[in-house]
C-alpha positions as CSV (number, residue, x, y, z in Angstrom):
1,M,0.0,0.0,0.0
2,L,1.3,3.4,-0.9
3,F,1.4,5.9,1.9
4,V,2.3,9.4,1.0
5,I,2.4,12.6,3.2
6,N,2.2,15.6,0.9
7,Y,5.1,17.5,2.4
8,A,8.7,18.0,1.3
9,D,11.5,16.0,2.8
10,R,12.6,17.3,6.2
11,S,9.7,19.7,6.6
12,F,9.0,19.1,10.3
13,S,11.0,19.3,13.4
14,G,8.7,16.9,15.2
15,V,5.8,14.5,14.7
16,L,3.2,13.4,17.3
17,Y,1.4,10.1,16.5
18,T,-1.3,9.2,18.9
19,L,-3.1,5.8,19.1
20,A,-3.3,5.5,15.3
21,I,-1.1,2.4,14.6
22,H,-4.2,0.1,14.2
23,H,-5.5,2.3,11.3
24,F,-2.8,1.3,8.9
25,A,-2.7,-2.0,7.0
26,A,1.1,-1.7,6.9
27,I,3.0,0.5,9.4
28,I,6.4,0.4,7.8
29,P,5.4,2.7,4.8
30,A,3.7,5.1,7.3
31,F,6.9,5.2,9.5
32,K,9.1,5.7,6.4
33,E,7.1,8.7,5.3
34,I,7.3,10.2,8.8
35,Y,11.0,9.6,8.7
36,R,11.2,11.3,5.3
37,I,9.4,14.5,6.4
38,L,11.2,14.8,9.7
39,A,14.2,17.1,10.0
40,A,16.6,16.3,12.9
41,G,13.8,16.2,15.5
42,N,11.6,13.9,17.5
43,F,8.9,11.4,16.5
44,V,6.7,10.9,19.6
45,L,4.5,7.8,19.3
46,F,1.8,7.1,21.8
47,T,0.4,3.6,21.5
48,A,-1.0,0.9,23.7
49,T,-0.5,-2.8,24.0
50,L,-3.1,-5.5,23.5
51,E,-3.4,-5.9,27.2
52,Q,-3.9,-2.2,27.9
53,I,-6.6,-1.8,25.2
54,S,-8.4,-4.9,26.5
55,K,-8.7,-3.3,29.9
56,S,-9.7,0.1,28.6
57,W,-12.9,1.8,29.9
58,L,-14.0,2.0,26.3
59,V,-14.6,-1.7,26.3
60,E,-17.8,-1.0,28.3
61,Y,-19.2,1.2,25.6
62,F,-17.8,-0.3,22.4
63,P,-16.7,-3.9,23.1
64,E,-16.7,-5.2,19.5
65,A,-14.8,-2.1,18.1
66,I,-12.3,-2.2,20.9
67,H,-11.7,-5.9,20.5
68,K,-11.1,-5.4,16.7
69,S,-8.7,-2.6,17.4
70,A,-6.8,-4.6,20.0
71,E,-6.3,-7.5,17.6
72,Q,-4.5,-5.2,15.2
73,M,-2.1,-3.7,17.7
74,P,1.5,-4.7,17.3
75,S,3.7,-5.6,20.3
76,L,6.1,-3.0,21.6
77,E,9.0,-5.1,20.1
78,Q,7.2,-5.1,16.7
79,V,6.9,-1.3,16.9
80,R,10.6,-1.0,17.8
81,Y,11.6,-3.3,14.9
82,T,9.3,-1.4,12.4
83,L,10.8,2.0,13.5
84,N,14.3,0.7,12.9
85,E,13.2,-0.7,9.5
86,A,11.9,2.8,8.6
87,G,15.2,4.4,9.4
88,F,14.9,5.5,13.0
89,N,18.2,4.5,14.7
90,S,17.5,5.7,18.3
91,V,14.2,4.2,19.6
92,N,13.4,4.6,23.3
93,I,10.3,3.0,24.7
94,E,9.0,4.7,27.8
95,P,5.9,3.5,29.6
96,Y,3.3,6.1,30.6
97,S,0.5,5.7,33.1
98,I,-3.0,6.9,33.2
99,S,-4.2,8.0,36.6
100,K,-5.9,5.4,38.7
101,N,-8.5,7.9,39.9
102,L,-9.5,8.9,36.3
103,Q,-13.3,9.5,36.1
104,D,-15.3,8.2,33.2
105,L,-17.5,11.2,32.2
106,F,-18.4,9.8,28.8
107,Y,-21.8,8.7,29.9
108,I,-22.5,12.2,31.4
109,V,-21.5,13.9,28.1
110,V,-23.6,11.6,26.1
111,N,-26.6,12.3,28.3
112,I,-26.2,16.0,28.1
113,V,-25.9,15.9,24.3
114,L,-29.0,13.7,24.0
115,K,-31.0,16.1,26.2
116,Y,-30.4,18.9,23.7
117,I,-31.2,16.9,20.6
């Protein structure tokens, strides 16, 4: 699959990629394009593991969609390998946490929106 970002080589000093890995049929072409458009800067990739997605609060609302997304998530080692294949030589994986006292306000927002429809 051809993946093209319509910007010149080395156009950006940084790229932020958030929870999008499962949307690509092949991630190496996507990462190669990101590598191409990056000047000497950072590529920050936020992703989640299969285990993290399976325990997400979104499972309660969208169990089938979340299950399908989780099945498509590569392991962290696969992500590291793919980044190396795309040309990134220095890959650091740093875990990040989500607060344990996080509140699920999704239901409240949906109810407020539905009241006004």
